C-alpha positions as a Markdown table, in Angstrom:
| # | Residue | x | y | z |
|---|---|---|---|---|
| 1 | Ile | 111.0 | 65.5 | 113.9 |
| 2 | Asn | 114.2 | 63.9 | 112.7 |
| 3 | Ser | 114.2 | 66.8 | 109.7 |
| 4 | Val | 112.6 | 69.6 | 110.5 |
| 5 | Ser | 112.3 | 69.8 | 113.8 |
| 6 | His | 115.3 | 68.2 | 114.5 |
| 7 | Asn | 117.4 | 71.0 | 112.7 |
| 8 | Phe | 115.5 | 73.6 | 114.2 |
| 9 | Ile | 117.0 | 73.0 | 117.3 |
| 10 | His | 120.4 | 73.3 | 115.8 |
| 11 | Thr | 120.2 | 76.8 | 113.3 |
| 12 | Pro | 116.9 | 78.7 | 114.2 |
| 13 | Tyr | 115.6 | 79.8 | 110.9 |
| 14 | Phe | 114.6 | 83.4 | 110.9 |
| 15 | Lys | 116.6 | 86.1 | 113.0 |
| 16 | Pro | 113.6 | 87.5 | 114.9 |
| 17 | Arg | 112.4 | 86.1 | 118.2 |
| 18 | Ser | 109.0 | 86.4 | 117.5 |
| 19 | Met | 109.4 | 84.6 | 114.5 |
| 20 | Asn | 110.9 | 82.3 | 115.6 |
| 21 | Tyr | 108.3 | 81.4 | 118.5 |
| 22 | Ala | 105.4 | 81.3 | 116.1 |
| 23 | Phe | 107.4 | 78.7 | 113.9 |
| 24 | Ser | 108.0 | 76.8 | 117.0 |
| 25 | Leu | 104.4 | 76.9 | 117.1 |
| 26 | Leu | 103.6 | 76.0 | 114.2 |
| 27 | Glu | 105.9 | 71.9 | 114.7 |
| 28 | Ser | 104.1 | 71.8 | 118.2 |
| 29 | Ile | 100.5 | 71.2 | 115.6 |
| 30 | Ala | 102.7 | 69.7 | 112.7 |
| 31 | Ile | 104.6 | 66.8 | 115.1 |
| 32 | Gly | 101.8 | 66.4 | 117.9 |
| 33 | Phe | 103.9 | 67.9 | 120.3 |
| 34 | Ser | 105.5 | 70.6 | 122.0 |
| 35 | Gln | 108.7 | 71.9 | 120.0 |
| 36 | Thr | 110.0 | 73.4 | 123.1 |
| 37 | Tyr | 109.7 | 70.7 | 125.1 |
| 38 | Tyr | 110.9 | 68.6 | 122.2 |
| 39 | His | 114.7 | 71.2 | 122.3 |
| 40 | Trp | 114.9 | 71.0 | 126.1 |
| 41 | Ile | 114.6 | 66.9 | 125.7 |
| 42 | His | 116.9 | 67.0 | 122.6 |
| 43 | Met | 119.7 | 69.0 | 123.6 |
| 44 | Arg | 119.9 | 67.1 | 127.6 |
| 45 | His | 120.4 | 64.1 | 124.9 |
| 46 | His | 123.5 | 65.8 | 124.0 |
| 47 | Thr | 124.2 | 66.4 | 126.8 |
| 48 | Gly | 124.4 | 63.0 | 128.3 |
| 49 | Asn | 125.3 | 61.5 | 124.7 |
| 50 | Ser | 123.2 | 58.4 | 125.5 |
| 51 | Asp | 125.3 | 57.3 | 128.3 |
| 52 | Arg | 125.3 | 54.7 | 130.2 |
| 53 | Gln | 123.4 | 54.1 | 133.8 |
| 54 | Asn | 125.5 | 55.8 | 136.5 |
| 55 | Glu | 126.2 | 54.4 | 140.0 |
| 56 | Gln | 122.5 | 55.1 | 141.4 |
| 57 | Gly | 120.9 | 53.2 | 137.8 |
| 58 | Asp | 120.4 | 57.0 | 136.0 |
| 59 | Thr | 121.2 | 58.4 | 132.3 |
| 60 | Ile | 121.4 | 62.1 | 131.8 |
| 61 | Asp | 120.5 | 61.8 | 128.2 |
| 62 | Trp | 116.4 | 61.0 | 129.1 |
| 63 | Leu | 116.3 | 59.7 | 125.7 |
| 64 | Ser | 119.6 | 57.2 | 125.7 |
| 65 | Ile | 119.5 | 53.9 | 124.8 |
| 66 | Tyr | 121.2 | 52.1 | 128.2 |
| 67 | Arg | 118.3 | 55.0 | 130.7 |
| 68 | His | 116.4 | 50.9 | 130.3 |
| 69 | Gly | 118.6 | 48.6 | 130.0 |
| 70 | Lys | 119.8 | 46.1 | 132.1 |
| 71 | Asn | 123.2 | 44.7 | 132.5 |
| 72 | Gly | 125.3 | 47.8 | 131.3 |
| 73 | Lys | 123.6 | 46.8 | 128.0 |
| 74 | Pro | 120.8 | 48.9 | 125.9 |
| 75 | Glu | 117.6 | 48.0 | 126.1 |
| 76 | Ser | 115.7 | 45.9 | 123.7 |
| 77 | Val | 115.1 | 47.6 | 120.2 |
| 78 | Trp | 111.6 | 46.2 | 120.9 |
| 79 | Gly | 110.9 | 47.8 | 124.0 |
| 80 | Tyr | 112.6 | 51.4 | 123.3 |
| 81 | Thr | 111.0 | 51.2 | 120.3 |
| 82 | Phe | 107.4 | 50.9 | 121.6 |
| 83 | Leu | 107.2 | 51.5 | 125.2 |
| 84 | Ser | 109.8 | 55.2 | 124.5 |
| 85 | Phe | 106.2 | 57.2 | 123.6 |
| 86 | Phe | 104.7 | 56.7 | 127.2 |
| 87 | Arg | 107.5 | 57.4 | 128.7 |
| 88 | Asp | 107.7 | 60.7 | 129.2 |
| 89 | Asn | 106.7 | 62.8 | 131.6 |
| 90 | Met | 106.2 | 66.5 | 130.7 |
| 91 | Gly | 105.8 | 67.9 | 134.3 |
| 92 | Asp | 109.3 | 67.3 | 135.0 |
| 93 | Val | 109.9 | 68.6 | 131.4 |
| 94 | His | 108.6 | 72.1 | 132.4 |
| 95 | Lys | 110.2 | 72.2 | 135.3 |
| 96 | Ala | 113.4 | 71.6 | 133.7 |
| 97 | Ile | 112.5 | 74.5 | 131.5 |
| 98 | Ala | 111.1 | 76.9 | 133.8 |
| 99 | Lys | 114.5 | 76.8 | 136.3 |
| 100 | His | 116.2 | 78.5 | 133.3 |
| 101 | Arg | 113.8 | 80.0 | 131.0 |
| 102 | Pro | 110.0 | 80.4 | 132.5 |
| 103 | Phe | 109.2 | 82.9 | 129.5 |
| 104 | Asp | 110.3 | 79.6 | 127.3 |
| 105 | Ala | 108.9 | 77.1 | 130.2 |
| 106 | Gln | 105.1 | 79.0 | 129.6 |
| 107 | Trp | 105.4 | 78.8 | 125.9 |
| 108 | Gly | 105.8 | 75.0 | 125.8 |
| 109 | Lys | 102.8 | 74.4 | 127.5 |
| 110 | Phe | 101.2 | 76.6 | 125.5 |
| 111 | Glu | 102.2 | 74.8 | 122.5 |
| 112 | Leu | 101.0 | 71.3 | 124.3 |
| 113 | Trp | 97.5 | 73.1 | 125.5 |
| 114 | Leu | 97.0 | 74.3 | 121.4 |
| 115 | Phe | 97.9 | 70.8 | 120.0 |
| 116 | Ile | 95.3 | 68.9 | 122.7 |
| 117 | Ala | 92.8 | 72.0 | 121.3 |
| 118 | Phe | 93.6 | 71.2 | 117.8 |
| 119 | Val | 92.9 | 67.5 | 118.4 |
| 120 | Ala | 89.1 | 67.8 | 120.5 |
| 121 | Ala | 88.4 | 70.0 | 117.7 |
| 122 | Ala | 89.0 | 67.4 | 115.3 |
| 123 | Phe | 87.2 | 64.7 | 117.7 |
| 124 | Ala | 84.3 | 67.7 | 117.6 |
| 125 | Tyr | 84.5 | 67.8 | 113.8 |
| 126 | Asp | 84.0 | 64.2 | 113.2 |
| 127 | Trp | 84.8 | 62.0 | 116.3 |
| 128 | Gln | 85.2 | 58.4 | 113.8 |
| 129 | Ala | 88.1 | 60.3 | 111.1 |
| 130 | Ala | 90.3 | 61.5 | 114.1 |
| 131 | Leu | 90.3 | 58.6 | 116.2 |
| 132 | Phe | 91.7 | 56.5 | 112.3 |
| 133 | Phe | 94.7 | 59.2 | 113.1 |
| 134 | Val | 95.7 | 57.6 | 116.8 |
| 135 | Pro | 96.2 | 54.9 | 115.4 |
| 136 | Phe | 99.6 | 56.8 | 112.8 |
| 137 | Tyr | 99.9 | 59.8 | 115.7 |
| 138 | Tyr | 101.0 | 56.1 | 118.1 |
| 139 | Phe | 103.0 | 54.3 | 115.1 |
| 140 | Gly | 104.6 | 57.7 | 113.9 |
| 141 | Asn | 106.2 | 58.0 | 117.8 |
| 142 | Cys | 107.4 | 54.5 | 117.4 |
| 143 | Leu | 109.3 | 55.0 | 113.6 |
| 144 | Ser | 111.3 | 58.0 | 115.6 |
| 145 | Ser | 112.3 | 56.1 | 118.5 |
| 146 | Leu | 113.1 | 53.5 | 116.2 |
| 147 | Asn | 115.3 | 55.9 | 113.5 |
| 148 | Gly | 116.8 | 57.2 | 117.5 |
| 149 | Tyr | 117.3 | 53.5 | 118.4 |
| 150 | Tyr | 119.7 | 52.4 | 115.5 |
| 151 | Lys | 121.2 | 56.3 | 116.0 |
| 152 | His | 123.8 | 55.1 | 118.6 |
| 153 | Leu | 123.5 | 51.7 | 119.0 |
| 154 | Asn | 127.4 | 49.8 | 118.7 |
| 155 | Ala | 128.1 | 54.0 | 119.8 |
| 156 | Asn | 130.5 | 54.9 | 121.8 |
| 157 | Pro | 129.2 | 56.7 | 124.6 |
| 158 | Asp | 132.7 | 57.3 | 126.0 |
| 159 | Val | 133.9 | 58.7 | 122.9 |
| 160 | Pro | 133.3 | 61.7 | 121.6 |
| 161 | Met | 134.0 | 60.8 | 118.1 |
| 162 | Ala | 132.5 | 58.0 | 118.7 |
| 163 | Trp | 128.8 | 59.2 | 120.4 |
| 164 | Gly | 126.8 | 58.0 | 116.8 |
| 165 | Val | 126.3 | 55.8 | 114.3 |
| 166 | Ser | 126.5 | 57.2 | 110.9 |
| 167 | Ser | 125.0 | 56.3 | 107.4 |
| 168 | Tyr | 126.6 | 57.8 | 104.4 |
| 169 | Asn | 123.2 | 56.4 | 101.8 |
| 170 | Lys | 123.2 | 59.3 | 99.6 |
| 171 | Phe | 119.1 | 59.0 | 99.0 |
| 172 | Tyr | 118.8 | 58.5 | 102.3 |
| 173 | Asn | 121.0 | 61.9 | 103.0 |
| 174 | Trp | 119.6 | 63.6 | 100.8 |
| 175 | Leu | 115.8 | 62.6 | 101.2 |
| 176 | Trp | 116.2 | 63.3 | 105.3 |
| 177 | Phe | 118.4 | 66.6 | 105.2 |
| 178 | Gly | 121.7 | 64.7 | 106.1 |
| 179 | Asn | 119.9 | 62.7 | 108.6 |
| 180 | Gly | 122.0 | 59.8 | 108.2 |
| 181 | Tyr | 125.9 | 61.4 | 110.0 |
| 182 | His | 124.9 | 61.6 | 113.8 |
| 183 | Ala | 128.4 | 60.3 | 115.0 |
| 184 | Glu | 129.2 | 64.5 | 113.1 |
| 185 | His | 126.1 | 66.0 | 114.3 |
| 186 | His | 127.7 | 64.8 | 117.7 |
| 187 | Tyr | 130.6 | 65.0 | 117.3 |
| 188 | Arg | 129.7 | 69.5 | 116.1 |
| 189 | Pro | 125.6 | 69.8 | 116.8 |
| 190 | Arg | 126.3 | 73.5 | 115.8 |
| 191 | Leu | 127.2 | 72.8 | 112.7 |
| 192 | His | 125.0 | 73.1 | 109.5 |
| 193 | Trp | 123.1 | 69.8 | 108.6 |
| 194 | Thr | 124.5 | 71.0 | 105.0 |
| 195 | Lys | 128.5 | 70.7 | 106.1 |
| 196 | Tyr | 128.6 | 67.4 | 107.4 |
| 197 | Arg | 129.0 | 65.2 | 104.2 |
| 198 | Gln | 131.9 | 68.1 | 104.0 |
| 199 | Phe | 133.0 | 67.1 | 107.9 |
| 200 | His | 133.2 | 63.2 | 107.0 |
| 201 | Glu | 135.4 | 64.2 | 104.4 |
| 202 | Gln | 138.2 | 66.1 | 106.7 |
| 203 | Ile | 137.7 | 63.5 | 109.5 |
| 204 | Lys | 137.4 | 60.1 | 108.4 |
| 205 | Ala | 140.5 | 59.3 | 109.2 |
| 206 | Glu | 140.0 | 59.7 | 113.1 |
| 207 | Gln | 136.7 | 58.0 | 112.8 |
| 208 | Lys | 138.4 | 55.3 | 112.3 |
| 209 | Ala | 140.7 | 55.6 | 114.0 |
| 210 | Ala | 138.3 | 56.6 | 117.1 |
| 211 | Gly | 136.1 | 53.2 | 116.1 |
| 212 | Val | 133.1 | 55.1 | 114.4 |
| 213 | His | 130.7 | 52.5 | 113.6 |
| 214 | Thr | 128.9 | 53.3 | 111.0 |
| 215 | Ile | 125.5 | 51.6 | 108.8 |
| 216 | Ser | 124.5 | 50.9 | 105.1 |
| 217 | Thr | 120.8 | 51.1 | 105.3 |
| 218 | Cys | 118.8 | 54.5 | 107.1 |
| 219 | His | 119.1 | 55.0 | 111.2 |
| 220 | Ala | 115.1 | 53.4 | 110.9 |
| 221 | Leu | 116.4 | 50.2 | 108.6 |
| 222 | Gly | 119.4 | 49.8 | 111.3 |
| 223 | Phe | 118.2 | 45.8 | 112.0 |
| 224 | Leu | 118.6 | 45.0 | 108.6 |
| 225 | Ala | 122.5 | 46.7 | 108.4 |
| 226 | Lys | 124.8 | 44.0 | 107.8 |
| 227 | Glu | 127.2 | 46.0 | 110.4 |
| 228 | Asn | 125.0 | 45.2 | 112.7 |
| 229 | Gln | 125.0 | 41.4 | 111.8 |
| 230 | Gly | 126.7 | 39.3 | 114.4 |
| 231 | Met | 127.5 | 42.1 | 116.9 |
| 232 | Ala | 126.6 | 42.8 | 120.6 |
| 233 | Ala | 123.1 | 44.5 | 120.2 |
| 234 | Ala | 120.0 | 43.5 | 123.0 |
């Protein structure tokens, strides 16, 4: 989700649209969720950039760590990690896509139903083996939410250059396709992941002036990062 599928959203892998739709279908089976729906939710994330609640208590970004927080603060890491899985409203996502891209909305629905059929077939073949994977599917999604939480905790939703939190751990970025350069990614989301290191070197003085928050660990282990200790966390 946070590597291959994510990069595919920002830099489609093929020139023919048909091949991108086919790969999207493959990704939907791999991640257990419609890649097309994920695309829309993620682009909305880039529209809001983990924004704070407005006067109506709503956020543009459905993935914002502030969306279910209180008193202007982020939600607790526990709530965000373990409850985010249950908060996606596929009906609303489908309607939002259908307003501008009717075919994509139907394709997303097809991806979702194909995954459900795949799971049904697995249960029919060996229900005990399939049931064994259910908790791992849930906790895998929780891990993705945990990863996303620390990509924005202590970031500044009001400063574009500081919208995200970055980690420059070399092994993490080698293993996870530059996933650590998250402040850079939010500042230039269309930039290919292989160019973020160079981009960081070009703007790091500006980032320092903007107060970009960085951590030494990978994002999923942000709770261990000394840079987060003692700061205003949820």
